[in-house]
All heavy atoms as a GROMACS GRO file, in nm:
protein
  656
    1MET      N    1   9.651   6.961   8.855
    1MET     CA    2   9.596   6.905   8.977
    1MET      C    3   9.701   6.890   9.086
    1MET      O    4   9.665   6.881   9.202
    1MET     CB    5   9.536   6.768   8.948
    1MET     CG    6   9.401   6.776   8.882
    1MET     SD    7   9.320   6.619   8.882
    1MET     CE    8   9.321   6.585   8.709
    2LYS      N    9   9.827   6.888   9.050
    2LYS     CA   10   9.930   6.872   9.153
    2LYS      C   11   9.938   6.993   9.245
    2LYS      O   12   9.991   6.983   9.354
    2LYS     CB   13  10.066   6.846   9.088
    2LYS     CG   14  10.078   6.709   9.029
    2LYS     CD   15  10.218   6.682   8.982
    2LYS     CE   16  10.229   6.540   8.931
    2LYS     NZ   17  10.364   6.502   8.899
    3ASP      N   18   9.885   7.107   9.201
    3ASP     CA   19   9.890   7.227   9.283
    3ASP      C   20   9.768   7.244   9.372
    3ASP      O   21   9.758   7.342   9.446
    3ASP     CB   22   9.909   7.351   9.195
    3ASP     CG   23   9.796   7.372   9.096
    3ASP    OD1   24   9.729   7.274   9.061
    3ASP    OD2   25   9.778   7.486   9.052
    4TRP      N   26   9.675   7.151   9.370
    4TRP     CA   27   9.558   7.159   9.457
    4TRP      C   28   9.600   7.138   9.602
    4TRP      O   29   9.678   7.049   9.632
    4TRP     CB   30   9.456   7.052   9.421
    4TRP     CG   31   9.386   7.070   9.289
    4TRP    CD1   32   9.405   7.170   9.198
    4TRP    CD2   33   9.289   6.983   9.234
    4TRP    NE1   34   9.324   7.152   9.090
    4TRP    CE2   35   9.251   7.037   9.108
    4TRP    CE3   36   9.230   6.866   9.276
    4TRP    CZ2   37   9.157   6.977   9.027
    4TRP    CZ3   38   9.136   6.806   9.195
    4TRP    CH2   39   9.100   6.861   9.072
    5GLU      N   40   9.548   7.220   9.690
    5GLU     CA   41   9.575   7.204   9.833
    5GLU      C   42   9.501   7.083   9.890
    5GLU      O   43   9.552   7.012   9.974
    5GLU     CB   44   9.534   7.330   9.908
    5GLU     CG   45   9.568   7.324  10.055
    5GLU     CD   46   9.536   7.454  10.126
    5GLU    OE1   47   9.558   7.562  10.066
    5GLU    OE2   48   9.490   7.447  10.241
    6ARG      N   49   9.378   7.062   9.842
    6ARG     CA   50   9.295   6.948   9.885
    6ARG      C   51   9.239   6.880   9.762
    6ARG      O   52   9.224   6.943   9.657
    6ARG     CB   53   9.178   6.994   9.972
    6ARG     CG   54   9.224   7.057  10.099
    6ARG     CD   55   9.107   7.082  10.190
    6ARG     NE   56   9.151   7.036  10.321
    6ARG     CZ   57   9.077   6.978  10.409
    6ARG    NH1   58   8.951   6.956  10.385
    6ARG    NH2   59   9.125   6.939  10.523
    7TYR      N   60   9.206   6.755   9.777
    7TYR     CA   61   9.143   6.677   9.671
    7TYR      C   62   9.011   6.622   9.722
    7TYR      O   63   9.007   6.558   9.826
    7TYR     CB   64   9.232   6.560   9.629
    7TYR     CG   65   9.358   6.603   9.559
    7TYR    CD1   66   9.470   6.643   9.631
    7TYR    CD2   67   9.365   6.604   9.420
    7TYR    CE1   68   9.585   6.684   9.566
    7TYR    CE2   69   9.481   6.643   9.356
    7TYR     CZ   70   9.590   6.683   9.429
    7TYR     OH   71   9.703   6.724   9.365
    8TYR      N   72   8.905   6.649   9.651
    8TYR     CA   73   8.775   6.592   9.680
    8TYR      C   74   8.750   6.486   9.572
    8TYR      O   75   8.772   6.514   9.453
    8TYR     CB   76   8.666   6.698   9.675
    8TYR     CG   77   8.678   6.802   9.784
    8TYR    CD1   78   8.768   6.907   9.772
    8TYR    CD2   79   8.602   6.793   9.900
    8TYR    CE1   80   8.780   7.003   9.872
    8TYR    CE2   81   8.614   6.888  10.000
    8TYR     CZ   82   8.703   6.991   9.985
    8TYR     OH   83   8.716   7.086  10.085
    9LEU      N   84   8.710   6.370   9.614
    9LEU     CA   85   8.688   6.260   9.520
    9LEU      C   86   8.547   6.208   9.534
    9LEU      O   87   8.491   6.206   9.644
    9LEU     CB   88   8.787   6.146   9.548
    9LEU     CG   89   8.935   6.185   9.553
    9LEU    CD1   90   9.019   6.067   9.601
    9LEU    CD2   91   8.982   6.232   9.416
   10LYS      N   92   8.488   6.165   9.424
   10LYS     CA   93   8.358   6.102   9.431
   10LYS      C   94   8.345   6.003   9.315
   10LYS      O   95   8.414   6.013   9.214
   10LYS     CB   96   8.244   6.203   9.429
   10LYS     CG   97   8.213   6.267   9.296
   10LYS     CD   98   8.091   6.357   9.307
   10LYS     CE   99   8.057   6.424   9.176
   10LYS     NZ  100   7.935   6.504   9.185
   11ALA      N  101   8.256   5.908   9.335
   11ALA     CA  102   8.223   5.811   9.232
   11ALA      C  103   8.072   5.808   9.221
   11ALA      O  104   8.002   5.809   9.322
   11ALA     CB  105   8.277   5.673   9.268
   12GLU      N  106   8.022   5.806   9.100
   12GLU     CA  107   7.879   5.796   9.077
   12GLU      C  108   7.852   5.667   9.002
   12GLU      O  109   7.919   5.635   8.904
   12GLU     CB  110   7.828   5.914   8.996
   12GLU     CG  111   7.830   6.044   9.072
   12GLU     CD  112   7.769   6.160   8.995
   12GLU    OE1  113   7.739   6.145   8.874
   12GLU    OE2  114   7.753   6.267   9.055
   13ILE      N  115   7.754   5.592   9.052
   13ILE     CA  116   7.719   5.463   8.993
   13ILE      C  117   7.579   5.473   8.933
   13ILE      O  118   7.485   5.519   8.999
   13ILE     CB  119   7.723   5.352   9.099
   13ILE    CG1  120   7.863   5.345   9.158
   13ILE    CG2  121   7.681   5.219   9.040
   13ILE    CD1  122   7.871   5.272   9.288
   14ASN      N  123   7.567   5.431   8.809
   14ASN     CA  124   7.439   5.431   8.740
   14ASN      C  125   7.427   5.295   8.670
   14ASN      O  126   7.490   5.273   8.568
   14ASN     CB  127   7.432   5.546   8.640
   14ASN     CG  128   7.297   5.556   8.573
   14ASN    OD1  129   7.204   5.485   8.609
   14ASN    ND2  130   7.288   5.642   8.474
   15GLY      N  131   7.348   5.205   8.728
   15GLY     CA  132   7.338   5.070   8.674
   15GLY      C  133   7.471   5.000   8.689
   15GLY      O  134   7.523   4.988   8.800
   16ARG      N  135   7.530   4.956   8.580
   16ARG     CA  136   7.662   4.891   8.585
   16ARG      C  137   7.776   4.988   8.556
   16ARG      O  138   7.892   4.947   8.552
   16ARG     CB  139   7.667   4.774   8.489
   16ARG     CG  140   7.586   4.654   8.535
   16ARG     CD  141   7.610   4.534   8.447
   16ARG     NE  142   7.747   4.492   8.441
   16ARG     CZ  143   7.802   4.398   8.517
   16ARG    NH1  144   7.730   4.337   8.608
   16ARG    NH2  145   7.929   4.364   8.502
   17ASP      N  146   7.745   5.115   8.533
   17ASP     CA  147   7.849   5.214   8.503
   17ASP      C  148   7.894   5.285   8.629
   17ASP      O  149   7.812   5.323   8.713
   17ASP     CB  150   7.798   5.319   8.404
   17ASP     CG  151   7.778   5.264   8.265
   17ASP    OD1  152   7.837   5.160   8.232
   17ASP    OD2  153   7.702   5.326   8.188
   18ILE      N  154   8.025   5.307   8.641
   18ILE     CA  155   8.080   5.389   8.750
   18ILE      C  156   8.168   5.495   8.686
   18ILE      O  157   8.241   5.469   8.589
   18ILE     CB  158   8.158   5.304   8.852
   18ILE    CG1  159   8.202   5.390   8.970
   18ILE    CG2  160   8.276   5.234   8.788
   18ILE    CD1  161   8.253   5.311   9.089
   19LEU      N  162   8.159   5.616   8.738
   19LEU     CA  163   8.237   5.728   8.687
   19LEU      C  164   8.302   5.798   8.805
   19LEU      O  165   8.237   5.827   8.905
   19LEU     CB  166   8.144   5.825   8.611
   19LEU     CG  167   8.206   5.936   8.529
   19LEU    CD1  168   8.306   5.883   8.427
   19LEU    CD2  169   8.098   6.014   8.457
   20PHE      N  170   8.433   5.821   8.796
   20PHE     CA  171   8.510   5.884   8.903
   20PHE      C  172   8.535   6.031   8.872
   20PHE      O  173   8.562   6.067   8.758
   20PHE     CB  174   8.644   5.812   8.922
   20PHE     CG  175   8.629   5.672   8.969
   20PHE    CD1  176   8.631   5.566   8.879
   20PHE    CD2  177   8.613   5.644   9.104
   20PHE    CE1  178   8.617   5.435   8.922
   20PHE    CE2  179   8.599   5.513   9.149
   20PHE     CZ  180   8.600   5.409   9.057
   21TYR      N  181   8.526   6.114   8.977
   21TYR     CA  182   8.546   6.259   8.964
   21TYR      C  183   8.645   6.308   9.069
   21TYR      O  184   8.659   6.248   9.176
   21TYR     CB  185   8.414   6.333   8.990
   21TYR     CG  186   8.304   6.307   8.891
   21TYR    CD1  187   8.216   6.201   8.907
   21TYR    CD2  188   8.287   6.392   8.782
   21TYR    CE1  189   8.114   6.178   8.817
   21TYR    CE2  190   8.183   6.370   8.691
   21TYR     CZ  191   8.098   6.263   8.709
   21TYR     OH  192   7.997   6.241   8.620
   22ALA      N  193   8.709   6.422   9.040
   22ALA     CA  194   8.796   6.490   9.135
   22ALA      C  195   8.762   6.640   9.132
   22ALA      O  196   8.714   6.692   9.032
   22ALA     CB  197   8.942   6.470   9.099
   23SER      N  198   8.790   6.707   9.245
   23SER     CA  199   8.761   6.850   9.256
   23SER      C  200   8.858   6.914   9.354
   23SER      O  201   8.895   6.852   9.454
   23SER     CB  202   8.617   6.869   9.306
   23SER     OG  203   8.593   7.004   9.339
   24PRO      N  204   8.899   7.039   9.330
   24PRO     CA  205   8.984   7.108   9.426
   24PRO      C  206   8.905   7.171   9.541
   24PRO      O  207   8.961   7.208   9.642
   24PRO     CB  208   9.051   7.217   9.342
   24PRO     CG  209   8.950   7.248   9.236
   24PRO     CD  210   8.881   7.117   9.207
   25ASP      N  211   8.771   7.183   9.523
   25ASP     CA  212   8.692   7.255   9.623
   25ASP      C  213   8.560   7.185   9.661
   25ASP      O  214   8.485   7.237   9.742
   25ASP     CB  215   8.660   7.395   9.571
   25ASP     CG  216   8.587   7.393   9.437
   25ASP    OD1  217   8.542   7.286   9.392
   25ASP    OD2  218   8.577   7.502   9.376
   26GLY      N  219   8.531   7.070   9.602
   26GLY     CA  220   8.406   7.001   9.631
   26GLY      C  221   8.287   7.060   9.559
   26GLY      O  222   8.174   7.021   9.583
   27GLU      N  223   8.311   7.155   9.470
   27GLU     CA  224   8.204   7.220   9.395
   27GLU      C  225   8.217   7.196   9.244
   27GLU      O  226   8.121   7.159   9.180
   27GLU     CB  227   8.204   7.372   9.423
   27GLU     CG  228   8.183   7.408   9.569
   27GLU     CD  229   8.043   7.377   9.617
   27GLU    OE1  230   7.948   7.386   9.537
   27GLU    OE2  231   8.028   7.342   9.736
   28ALA      N  232   8.334   7.224   9.189
   28ALA     CA  233   8.359   7.208   9.046
   28ALA      C  234   8.423   7.071   9.022
   28ALA      O  235   8.540   7.050   9.057
   28ALA     CB  236   8.451   7.319   8.995
   29TRP      N  237   8.348   6.977   8.964
   29TRP     CA  238   8.394   6.839   8.949
   29TRP      C  239   8.448   6.813   8.808
   29TRP      O  240   8.391   6.860   8.710
   29TRP     CB  241   8.279   6.743   8.979
   29TRP     CG  242   8.239   6.750   9.122
   29TRP    CD1  243   8.135   6.822   9.175
   29TRP    CD2  244   8.303   6.688   9.232
   29TRP    NE1  245   8.131   6.806   9.311
   29TRP    CE2  246   8.233   6.724   9.348
   29TRP    CE3  247   8.413   6.604   9.245
   29TRP    CZ2  248   8.270   6.680   9.475
   29TRP    CZ3  249   8.449   6.559   9.370
   29TRP    CH2  250   8.379   6.598   9.484
   30ILE      N  251   8.556   6.738   8.802
   30ILE     CA  252   8.620   6.700   8.676
   30ILE      C  253   8.612   6.549   8.663
   30ILE      O  254   8.660   6.476   8.753
   30ILE     CB  255   8.767   6.745   8.672
   30ILE    CG1  256   8.778   6.897   8.689
   30ILE    CG2  257   8.835   6.699   8.544
   30ILE    CD1  258   8.918   6.944   8.719
   31ALA      N  259   8.553   6.499   8.554
   31ALA     CA  260   8.548   6.354   8.531
   31ALA      C  261   8.690   6.304   8.506
   31ALA      O  262   8.764   6.361   8.427
   31ALA     CB  263   8.457   6.322   8.412
   32MET      N  264   8.728   6.196   8.573
   32MET     CA  265   8.864   6.142   8.562
   32MET      C  266   8.873   6.025   8.464
   32MET      O  267   8.982   5.974   8.440
   32MET     CB  268   8.914   6.097   8.700
   32MET     CG  269   8.914   6.209   8.803
   32MET     SD  270   8.999   6.360   8.751
   32MET     CE  271   9.164   6.303   8.734
   33CYS      N  272   8.760   5.984   8.409
   33CYS     CA  273   8.759   5.871   8.315
   33CYS      C  274   8.627   5.872   8.241
   33CYS      O  275   8.538   5.952   8.270
   33CYS     CB  276   8.777   5.739   8.390
   33CYS     SG  277   8.645   5.705   8.508
   34THR      N  278   8.614   5.783   8.147
   34THR     CA  279   8.484   5.757   8.086
   34THR      C  280   8.416   5.651   8.173
   34THR      O  281   8.483   5.587   8.255
   34THR     CB  282   8.500   5.706   7.941
   34THR    OG1  283   8.580   5.588   7.943
   34THR    CG2  284   8.566   5.811   7.853
   35PRO      N  285   8.287   5.630   8.158
   35PRO     CA  286   8.221   5.529   8.242
   35PRO      C  287   8.288   5.392   8.231
   35PRO      O  288   8.324   5.347   8.122
   35PRO     CB  289   8.078   5.526   8.188
   35PRO     CG  290   8.057   5.663   8.132
   35PRO     CD  291   8.190   5.700   8.073
   36LEU      N  292   8.306   5.329   8.347
   36LEU     CA  293   8.368   5.196   8.356
   36LEU      C  294   8.264   5.095   8.404
   36LEU      O  295   8.164   5.133   8.465
   36LEU     CB  296   8.485   5.201   8.455
   36LEU     CG  297   8.595   5.302   8.423
   36LEU    CD1  298   8.689   5.317   8.540
   36LEU    CD2  299   8.670   5.259   8.298
   37ASP      N  300   8.290   4.967   8.381
   37ASP     CA  301   8.199   4.861   8.424
   37ASP      C  302   8.214   4.837   8.574
   37ASP      O  303   8.316   4.786   8.619
   37ASP     CB  304   8.228   4.733   8.346
   37ASP     CG  305   8.134   4.619   8.382
   37ASP    OD1  306   8.040   4.638   8.462
   37ASP    OD2  307   8.156   4.508   8.329
   38PHE      N  308   8.114   4.876   8.651
   38PHE     CA  309   8.117   4.861   8.797
   38PHE      C  310   8.125   4.715   8.840
   38PHE      O  311   8.176   4.683   8.947
   38PHE     CB  312   7.993   4.929   8.856
   38PHE     CG  313   7.988   4.932   9.005
   38PHE    CD1  314   8.091   4.987   9.079
   38PHE    CD2  315   7.880   4.882   9.073
   38PHE    CE1  316   8.087   4.991   9.217
   38PHE    CE2  317   7.873   4.886   9.212
   38PHE     CZ  318   7.977   4.941   9.283
   39GLY      N  319   8.078   4.624   8.756
   39GLY     CA  320   8.081   4.482   8.789
   39GLY      C  321   8.222   4.428   8.809
   39GLY      O  322   8.241   4.328   8.879
   40THR      N  323   8.324   4.494   8.753
   40THR     CA  324   8.460   4.444   8.769
   40THR      C  325   8.513   4.466   8.911
   40THR      O  326   8.615   4.409   8.948
   40THR     CB  327   8.557   4.511   8.669
   40THR    OG1  328   8.557   4.652   8.692
   40THR    CG2  329   8.517   4.483   8.526
   41LEU      N  330   8.445   4.546   8.992
   41LEU     CA  331   8.486   4.567   9.131
   41LEU      C  332   8.428   4.463   9.226
   41LEU      O  333   8.456   4.465   9.344
   41LEU     CB  334   8.444   4.707   9.177
   41LEU     CG  335   8.506   4.823   9.100
   41LEU    CD1  336   8.454   4.956   9.153
   41LEU    CD2  337   8.657   4.819   9.107
   42SER      N  338   8.352   4.372   9.174
   42SER     CA  339   8.291   4.267   9.255
   42SER      C  340   8.388   4.152   9.274
   42SER      O  341   8.469   4.121   9.187
   42SER     CB  342   8.165   4.215   9.186
   42SER     OG  343   8.118   4.099   9.249
   43ASP      N  344   8.379   4.084   9.388
   43ASP     CA  345   8.462   3.965   9.407
   43ASP      C  346   8.409   3.847   9.326
   43ASP      O  347   8.469   3.741   9.323
   43ASP     CB  348   8.475   3.928   9.555
   43ASP     CG  349   8.344   3.886   9.618
   43ASP    OD1  350   8.238   3.902   9.554
   43ASP    OD2  351   8.346   3.838   9.732
   44GLU      N  352   8.297   3.867   9.258
   44GLU     CA  353   8.242   3.762   9.172
   44GLU      C  354   8.288   3.779   9.027
   44GLU      O  355   8.260   3.695   8.943
   44GLU     CB  356   8.089   3.766   9.179
   44GLU     CG  357   8.037   3.736   9.318
   44GLU     CD  358   7.887   3.752   9.329
   44GLU    OE1  359   7.821   3.786   9.229
   44GLU    OE2  360   7.835   3.728   9.439
   45TYR      N  361   8.361   3.884   8.998
   45TYR     CA  362   8.407   3.911   8.862
   45TYR      C  363   8.509   3.806   8.818
   45TYR      O  364   8.597   3.769   8.894
   45TYR     CB  365   8.469   4.051   8.854
   45TYR     CG  366   8.519   4.086   8.717
   45TYR    CD1  367   8.431   4.114   8.614
   45TYR    CD2  368   8.654   4.090   8.691
   45TYR    CE1  369   8.477   4.147   8.488
   45TYR    CE2  370   8.701   4.124   8.565
   45TYR     CZ  371   8.613   4.151   8.465
   45TYR     OH  372   8.658   4.182   8.339
   46GLY      N  373   8.499   3.759   8.698
   46GLY     CA  374   8.597   3.666   8.644
   46GLY      C  375   8.575   3.522   8.688
   46GLY      O  376   8.667   3.441   8.680
   47GLY      N  377   8.457   3.488   8.738
   47GLY     CA  378   8.428   3.349   8.773
   47GLY      C  379   8.477   3.305   8.909
   47GLY      O  380   8.477   3.187   8.939
   48LYS      N  381   8.519   3.398   8.993
   48LYS     CA  382   8.562   3.361   9.128
   48LYS      C  383   8.441   3.316   9.210
   48LYS      O  384   8.328   3.345   9.177
   48LYS     CB  385   8.630   3.479   9.197
   48LYS     CG  386   8.756   3.523   9.128
   48LYS     CD  387   8.816   3.643   9.197
   48LYS     CE  388   8.936   3.692   9.121
   48LYS     NZ  389   8.989   3.814   9.175
   49LEU      N  390   8.465   3.248   9.318
   49LEU     CA  391   8.357   3.199   9.403
   49LEU      C  392   8.321   3.299   9.511
   49LEU      O  393   8.309   3.266   9.627
   49LEU     CB  394   8.397   3.064   9.465
   49LEU     CG  395   8.422   2.952   9.366
   49LEU    CD1  396   8.472   2.827   9.438
   49LEU    CD2  397   8.294   2.920   9.289
   50GLY      N  398   8.305   3.423   9.476
   50GLY     CA  399   8.271   3.527   9.572
   50GLY      C  400   8.122   3.533   9.600
   50GLY      O  401   8.043   3.466   9.537
   51PHE      N  402   8.087   3.617   9.696
   51PHE     CA  403   7.946   3.628   9.731
   51PHE      C  404   7.906   3.766   9.781
   51PHE      O  405   7.790   3.790   9.808
   51PHE     CB  406   7.909   3.525   9.838
   51PHE     CG  407   7.989   3.539   9.964
   51PHE    CD1  408   7.945   3.620  10.067
   51PHE    CD2  409   8.109   3.474   9.979
   51PHE    CE1  410   8.019   3.635  10.182
   51PHE    CE2  411   8.184   3.488  10.094
   51PHE     CZ  412   8.138   3.568  10.196
   52THR      N  413   7.998   3.858   9.797
   52THR     CA  414   7.964   3.985   9.861
   52THR      C  415   7.930   4.096   9.762
   52THR      O  416   7.884   4.201   9.803
   52THR     CB  417   8.079   4.034   9.951
   52THR    OG1  418   8.197   4.044   9.871
   52THR    CG2  419   8.102   3.940  10.066
   53GLY      N  420   7.955   4.079   9.635
   53GLY     CA  421   7.926   4.185   9.540
   53GLY      C  422   8.035   4.290   9.536
   53GLY      O  423   8.149   4.263   9.567
   54SER      N  424   7.999   4.413   9.500
   54SER     CA  425   8.097   4.521   9.486
   54SER      C  426   8.120   4.592   9.618
   54SER      O  427   8.035   4.592   9.705
   54SER     CB  428   8.049   4.620   9.381
   54SER     OG  429   8.036   4.556   9.256
   55TYR      N  430   8.234   4.658   9.628
   55TYR     CA  431   8.272   4.727   9.751
   55TYR      C  432   8.304   4.873   9.720
   55TYR      O  433   8.336   4.907   9.608
   55TYR     CB  434   8.400   4.674   9.810
   55TYR     CG  435   8.430   4.530   9.812
   55TYR    CD1  436   8.404   4.445   9.705
   55TYR    CD2  437   8.489   4.476   9.924
   55TYR    CE1  438   8.438   4.312   9.709
   55TYR    CE2  439   8.524   4.342   9.928
   55TYR     CZ  440   8.498   4.262   9.821
   55TYR     OH  441   8.533   4.130   9.826
   56ALA      N  442   8.309   4.954   9.825
   56ALA     CA  443   8.356   5.092   9.816
   56ALA      C  444   8.447   5.118   9.935
   56ALA      O  445   8.416   5.078  10.047
   56ALA     CB  446   8.240   5.190   9.817
   57ALA      N  447   8.563   5.180   9.911
   57ALA     CA  448   8.659   5.208  10.017
   57ALA      C  449   8.754   5.318   9.971
   57ALA      O  450   8.755   5.353   9.854
   57ALA     CB  451   8.738   5.082  10.052
   58LEU      N  452   8.835   5.368  10.063
   58LEU     CA  453   8.938   5.467  10.031
   58LEU      C  454   9.074   5.400  10.032
   58LEU      O  455   9.103   5.318  10.120
   58LEU     CB  456   8.938   5.580  10.133
   58LEU     CG  457   8.815   5.668  10.135
   58LEU    CD1  458   8.826   5.769  10.249
   58LEU    CD2  459   8.801   5.741  10.003
   59CYS      N  460   9.158   5.438   9.937
   59CYS     CA  461   9.293   5.383   9.931
   59CYS      C  462   9.382   5.485   9.860
   59CYS      O  463   9.339   5.551   9.766
   59CYS     CB  464   9.292   5.252   9.853
   59CYS     SG  465   9.456   5.182   9.826
   60ALA      N  466   9.504   5.499   9.903
   60ALA     CA  467   9.601   5.585   9.836
   60ALA      C  468   9.728   5.505   9.815
   60ALA      O  469   9.771   5.431   9.904
   60ALA     CB  470   9.631   5.709   9.920
   61GLN      N  471   9.788   5.519   9.698
   61GLN     CA  472   9.911   5.448   9.668
   61GLN      C  473  10.016   5.546   9.616
   61GLN      O  474   9.986   5.631   9.533
   61GLN     CB  475   9.886   5.338   9.565
   61GLN     CG  476   9.790   5.234   9.619
   61GLN     CD  477   9.778   5.115   9.529
   61GLN    OE1  478   9.834   5.111   9.421
   61GLN    NE2  479   9.705   5.016   9.573
   62ASP      N  480  10.135   5.533   9.664
   62ASP     CA  481  10.247   5.620   9.627
   62ASP      C  482  10.319   5.559   9.506
   62ASP      O  483  10.421   5.494   9.520
   62ASP     CB  484  10.341   5.632   9.747
   62ASP     CG  485  10.455   5.727   9.723
   62ASP    OD1  486  10.459   5.792   9.617
   62ASP    OD2  487  10.544   5.736   9.810
   63LEU      N  488  10.263   5.578   9.389
   63LEU     CA  489  10.317   5.516   9.268
   63LEU      C  490  10.449   5.577   9.222
   63LEU      O  491  10.522   5.516   9.146
   63LEU     CB  492  10.214   5.523   9.156
   63LEU     CG  493  10.082   5.450   9.184
   63LEU    CD1  494   9.986   5.470   9.069
   63LEU    CD2  495  10.105   5.303   9.211
   64ASP      N  496  10.480   5.699   9.268
   64ASP     CA  497  10.607   5.764   9.232
   64ASP      C  498  10.714   5.743   9.338
   64ASP      O  499  10.821   5.801   9.329
   64ASP     CB  500  10.586   5.914   9.211
   64ASP     CG  501  10.504   5.944   9.087
   64ASP    OD1  502  10.506   5.864   8.993
   64ASP    OD2  503  10.437   6.049   9.086
   65GLN      N  504  10.685   5.666   9.441
   65GLN     CA  505  10.778   5.638   9.551
   65GLN      C  506  10.833   5.766   9.613
   65GLN      O  507  10.953   5.781   9.635
   65GLN     CB  508  10.890   5.546   9.504
   65GLN     CG  509  10.839   5.412   9.456
   65GLN     CD  510  10.946   5.318   9.410
   65GLN    OE1  511  11.065   5.344   9.425
   65GLN    NE2  512  10.907   5.205   9.355
   66GLN      N  513  10.742   5.859   9.641
   66GLN     CA  514  10.779   5.987   9.702
   66GLN      C  515  10.766   5.984   9.854
   66GLN      O  516  10.794   6.084   9.920
   66GLN     CB  517  10.691   6.099   9.646
   66GLN     CG  518  10.705   6.118   9.496
   66GLN     CD  519  10.842   6.169   9.458
   66GLN    OE1  520  10.889   6.265   9.515
   66GLN    NE2  521  10.904   6.105   9.361
   67ALA      N  522  10.721   5.873   9.910
   67ALA     CA  523  10.704   5.858  10.055
   67ALA      C  524  10.609   5.964  10.112
   67ALA      O  525  10.626   6.010  10.224
   67ALA     CB  526  10.838   5.860  10.127
   68LYS      N  527  10.509   6.001  10.034
   68LYS     CA  528  10.409   6.098  10.079
   68LYS      C  529  10.297   6.025  10.151
   68LYS      O  530  10.267   5.911  10.122
   68LYS     CB  531  10.354   6.176   9.960
   68LYS     CG  532  10.461   6.246   9.880
   68LYS     CD  533  10.448   6.391   9.889
   68LYS     CE  534  10.563   6.453   9.810
   68LYS     NZ  535  10.551   6.589   9.788
   69LYS      N  536  10.233   6.094  10.243
   69LYS     CA  537  10.122   6.037  10.319
   69LYS      C  538   9.991   6.091  10.265
   69LYS      O  539   9.985   6.199  10.208
   69LYS     CB  540  10.135   6.072  10.466
   69LYS     CG  541  10.258   6.012  10.530
   69LYS     CD  542  10.268   6.050  10.674
   69LYS     CE  543  10.393   5.990  10.734
   69LYS     NZ  544  10.411   6.026  10.873
   70ALA      N  545   9.885   6.015  10.286
   70ALA     CA  546   9.751   6.059  10.249
   70ALA      C  547   9.666   6.061  10.375
   70ALA      O  548   9.670   5.968  10.455
   70ALA     CB  549   9.690   5.963  10.147
   71TYR      N  550   9.593   6.168  10.393
   71TYR     CA  551   9.503   6.182  10.508
   71TYR      C  552   9.362   6.199  10.455
   71TYR      O  553   9.338   6.278  10.364
   71TYR     CB  554   9.541   6.304  10.592
   71TYR     CG  555   9.681   6.294  10.649
   71TYR    CD1  556   9.787   6.356  10.585
   71TYR    CD2  557   9.706   6.223  10.765
   71TYR    CE1  558   9.916   6.347  10.636
   71TYR    CE2  559   9.833   6.213  10.817
   71TYR     CZ  560   9.938   6.275  10.752
   71TYR     OH  561  10.064   6.265  10.802
   72PHE      N  562   9.269   6.126  10.511
   72PHE     CA  563   9.130   6.134  10.470
   72PHE      C  564   9.049   6.198  10.582
   72PHE      O  565   9.056   6.154  10.696
   72PHE     CB  566   9.075   5.994  10.439
   72PHE     CG  567   9.151   5.924  10.329
   72PHE    CD1  568   9.244   5.827  10.358
   72PHE    CD2  569   9.129   5.957  10.196
   72PHE    CE1  570   9.314   5.762  10.258
   72PHE    CE2  571   9.197   5.893  10.094
   72PHE     CZ  572   9.290   5.795  10.126
   73ASP      N  573   8.974   6.301  10.549
   73ASP     CA  574   8.890   6.368  10.649
   73ASP      C  575   8.763   6.291  10.677
   73ASP      O  576   8.717   6.285  10.790
   73ASP     CB  577   8.854   6.509  10.604
   73ASP     CG  578   8.973   6.602  10.603
   73ASP    OD1  579   9.067   6.580  10.681
   73ASP    OD2  580   8.972   6.697  10.522
   74TYR      N  581   8.703   6.235  10.572
   74TYR     CA  582   8.580   6.160  10.592
   74TYR      C  583   8.549   6.078  10.467
   74TYR      O  584   8.605   6.100  10.361
   74TYR     CB  585   8.463   6.251  10.627
   74TYR     CG  586   8.417   6.340  10.514
   74TYR    CD1  587   8.312   6.302  10.431
   74TYR    CD2  588   8.478   6.462  10.489
   74TYR    CE1  589   8.270   6.383  10.327
   74TYR    CE2  590   8.437   6.544  10.385
   74TYR     CZ  591   8.333   6.503  10.305
   74TYR     OH  592   8.293   6.583  10.202
   75PHE      N  593   8.460   5.985  10.485
   75PHE     CA  594   8.408   5.902  10.377
   75PHE      C  595   8.258   5.899  10.393
   75PHE      O  596   8.208   5.874  10.503
   75PHE     CB  597   8.466   5.761  10.387
   75PHE     CG  598   8.410   5.664  10.285
   75PHE    CD1  599   8.464   5.658  10.159
   75PHE    CD2  600   8.304   5.582  10.317
   75PHE    CE1  601   8.413   5.569  10.064
   75PHE    CE2  602   8.252   5.493  10.224
   75PHE     CZ  603   8.308   5.487  10.097
   76GLU      N  604   8.186   5.928  10.288
   76GLU     CA  605   8.041   5.931  10.295
   76GLU      C  606   7.984   5.849  10.180
   76GLU      O  607   8.027   5.862  10.066
   76GLU     CB  608   7.991   6.075  10.285
   76GLU     CG  609   7.843   6.089  10.295
   76GLU     CD  610   7.799   6.236  10.290
   76GLU    OE1  611   7.880   6.323  10.254
   76GLU    OE2  612   7.684   6.261  10.321
   77TYR      N  613   7.890   5.764  10.213
   77TYR     CA  614   7.821   5.683  10.112
   77TYR      C  615   7.675   5.726  10.108
   77TYR      O  616   7.610   5.735  10.211
   77TYR     CB  617   7.829   5.534  10.146
   77TYR     CG  618   7.742   5.448  10.060
   77TYR    CD1  619   7.788   5.407   9.935
   77TYR    CD2  620   7.614   5.412  10.099
   77TYR    CE1  621   7.708   5.329   9.853
   77TYR    CE2  622   7.533   5.335  10.017
   77TYR     CZ  623   7.581   5.294   9.894
   77TYR     OH  624   7.501   5.217   9.814
   78LYS      N  625   7.626   5.755   9.988
   78LYS     CA  626   7.486   5.791   9.972
   78LYS      C  627   7.425   5.699   9.868
   78LYS      O  628   7.476   5.689   9.756
   78LYS     CB  629   7.471   5.936   9.925
   78LYS     CG  630   7.509   6.039  10.025
   78LYS     CD  631   7.483   6.178   9.968
   78LYS     CE  632   7.525   6.285  10.064
   78LYS     NZ  633   7.504   6.418  10.007
   79ALA      N  634   7.315   5.636   9.903
   79ALA     CA  635   7.242   5.556   9.806
   79ALA      C  636   7.167   5.650   9.711
   79ALA      O  637   7.139   5.764   9.747
   79ALA     CB  638   7.145   5.462   9.878
   80ALA      N  639   7.135   5.601   9.595
   80ALA     CA  640   7.063   5.683   9.498
   80ALA      C  641   6.936   5.740   9.558
   80ALA      O  642   6.864   5.671   9.630
   80ALA     CB  643   7.030   5.600   9.375
   81GLY      N  644   6.911   5.865   9.533
   81GLY     CA  645   6.790   5.930   9.584
   81GLY      C  646   6.803   5.991   9.721
   81GLY      O  647   6.710   6.050   9.772
   82GLU      N  648   6.919   5.980   9.784
   82GLU     CA  649   6.937   6.040   9.918
   82GLU      C  650   6.986   6.182   9.906
   82GLU      O  651   7.055   6.220   9.821
   82GLU     CB  652   7.039   5.960  10.000
   82GLU     CG  653   6.984   5.829  10.046
   82GLU     CD  654   7.080   5.757  10.140
   82GLU    OE1  655   7.176   5.818  10.189
   82GLU    OE2  656   7.058   5.639  10.162
   0.00000   0.00000   0.00000
């Protein structure tokens, strides 16, 4: 994956399960994990006094301290059935 020119990312939510995917072309998708509990992304997880539920956003972190930048072309949210 390090040789991909572009990275396409998506997450699919089914009930409480969320599954993350990556693709070099937006056509052939590779699952990046097994289904995870979507409820852990809520600010109400763990007994906190939150009220907004789960969120979706883009974020990039330079975990190897390579000082690389991330550029996002777009973010699209589709509700089930759209």
